[in-house]
C-alpha positions in Angstrom: -8.3 -126.9 49.6 -10.9 -126.3 53.0 -11.4 -123.4 54.6 -11.2 -123.4 58.0 -12.1 -121.4 60.5 -10.2 -118.0 60.7 -5.9 -117.7 61.7 -3.6 -115.3 61.9 -2.9 -117.9 58.5 -5.2 -116.2 56.6 -6.5 -113.4 54.6 -9.5 -112.4 55.6 -10.1 -109.3 53.2 -14.0 -108.2 53.3 -14.9 -111.6 53.1 -14.6 -113.6 55.3 -16.0 -116.8 53.1 -13.4 -115.8 50.4 -10.9 -116.2 52.6 -7.5 -117.2 50.8 -4.7 -119.6 53.0 -1.4 -118.1 53.5 -1.1 -122.5 51.8 -3.0 -120.6 48.9 -1.1 -117.6 48.0 1.9 -120.5 48.0 0.0 -122.3 45.6 0.8 -119.6 43.0 4.4 -119.6 43.5 4.8 -123.3 43.4 2.2 -123.2 40.0 5.3 -119.8 38.7 8.3 -122.7 40.3 6.9 -125.7 38.2 6.4 -123.8 35.3 10.0 -121.6 35.5 11.0 -125.9 36.1 9.0 -127.3 32.8 10.1 -125.0 30.2 13.5 -123.7 29.2 13.3 -119.8 30.3 10.9 -117.9 28.8 9.6 -114.0 28.8 6.6 -113.6 28.5 5.5 -109.4 27.2 2.1 -108.3 26.8 1.7 -106.7 22.8 1.6 -102.9 22.6 -1.0 -103.3 20.2 -3.4 -104.5 23.3 -1.8 -100.8 25.0 -2.6 -101.0 29.1 -6.1 -102.8 28.3 -6.7 -106.4 29.4 -4.7 -109.7 27.3 -3.4 -112.9 27.5 0.4 -112.5 28.1 1.0 -116.2 27.9 -1.1 -120.5 27.4 -1.0 -123.2 26.1 -0.8 -121.3 22.8 3.1 -119.9 23.2 4.0 -122.6 25.4 3.2 -122.0 28.6 2.0 -124.5 30.9 0.2 -121.6 32.8 -2.1 -118.9 31.9 -2.1 -115.8 32.6 -3.5 -112.2 31.8 -3.5 -108.2 32.9 -4.0 -105.2 32.4 -6.3 -102.3 32.8 -10.1 -102.5 32.7 -11.9 -99.7 32.0 -16.0 -101.6 31.9 -16.7 -105.1 31.8 -16.1 -106.6 28.5 -18.5 -108.0 25.5 -16.8 -111.1 25.9 -17.8 -111.3 29.8 -20.0 -114.5 30.3 -20.9 -116.9 33.4 -18.6 -119.5 33.0 -16.4 -121.8 34.9 -12.8 -124.5 34.6 -11.8 -127.3 35.6 -9.0 -125.2 37.8 -8.4 -122.7 39.9 -8.3 -119.2 38.7 -6.4 -116.5 40.4 -7.9 -113.0 40.6 -4.4 -110.7 42.4 -6.2 -107.3 42.6 -3.3 -104.6 41.9 -5.7 -101.1 41.7 -8.9 -100.3 40.9 -11.8 -101.9 42.1 -14.4 -104.4 40.6 -17.2 -107.0 41.1 -16.8 -110.9 40.6 -19.8 -113.1 40.5 -19.1 -116.9 42.3 -21.6 -118.7 42.4 -24.5 -116.2 42.4 -22.3 -113.9 45.5 -21.3 -111.1 44.9 -17.3 -110.9 45.5 -15.9 -107.4 46.3 -12.2 -106.9 44.0 -9.4 -104.4 45.7 -5.9 -103.8 45.3 -3.9 -105.9 47.1 -6.8 -108.6 47.7 -6.3 -112.8 45.7 -9.7 -113.7 45.2 -9.2 -118.2 44.7 -11.7 -119.6 42.3 -12.0 -123.4 42.4 -12.5 -124.9 39.5 -16.2 -125.8 38.6 -17.8 -122.4 40.7 -19.3 -120.5 38.0 -18.5 -116.8 38.1 -18.1 -114.1 35.6 -16.4 -110.0 35.8 -19.8 -108.3 36.8 -18.8 -104.6 37.3 -15.8 -102.7 37.2 -15.5 -99.4 39.5 -16.1 -96.2 37.8 -11.4 -95.5 38.1 -11.2 -99.0 36.4 -9.2 -101.7 37.7 -6.1 -103.7 36.9 -5.1 -107.7 38.1 -3.1 -110.0 37.2 -5.6 -113.1 36.5 -3.4 -116.8 36.9 -4.9 -119.8 35.4 -3.0 -122.9 37.4 -3.3 -124.1 33.9 -3.7 -123.6 30.4 -5.0 -125.7 28.1 -7.0 -125.1 25.5 -11.6 -125.6 25.9 -11.6 -125.5 29.2 -13.5 -122.6 29.3 -17.3 -123.5 30.0 -20.4 -121.3 29.6 -22.6 -121.3 32.0 
């Protein structure tokens, strides 16, 4: 997807260079429809063992074509490293504040934002606000071994 001049069809958020078009948001809906169409109706639940913390809920390990994780982050996790994927990854921020670094550019994560990471863009969470942050991460595909550390 190429990003063009801002128009009424774009959400500008805090950083114009990271605009997300309605078409990109529609992609999330399409991906969820694909999951619904290609597999029998399944319901995935966050394990009680993960508490309110972040956890991957579905992915290739349990038959989902998408990888979806969610939870409350109160700090940058020990496994958080700069990495990239061969597919898009979406951060849907529900509450709180954090910061994501994408290709050496600081991108704020704030409630109500959707940030789309393009295939090959190196990224990592670099900080989490004092009150934490809650977001949903949606990877457009779920394939083992596709988190490449850079």
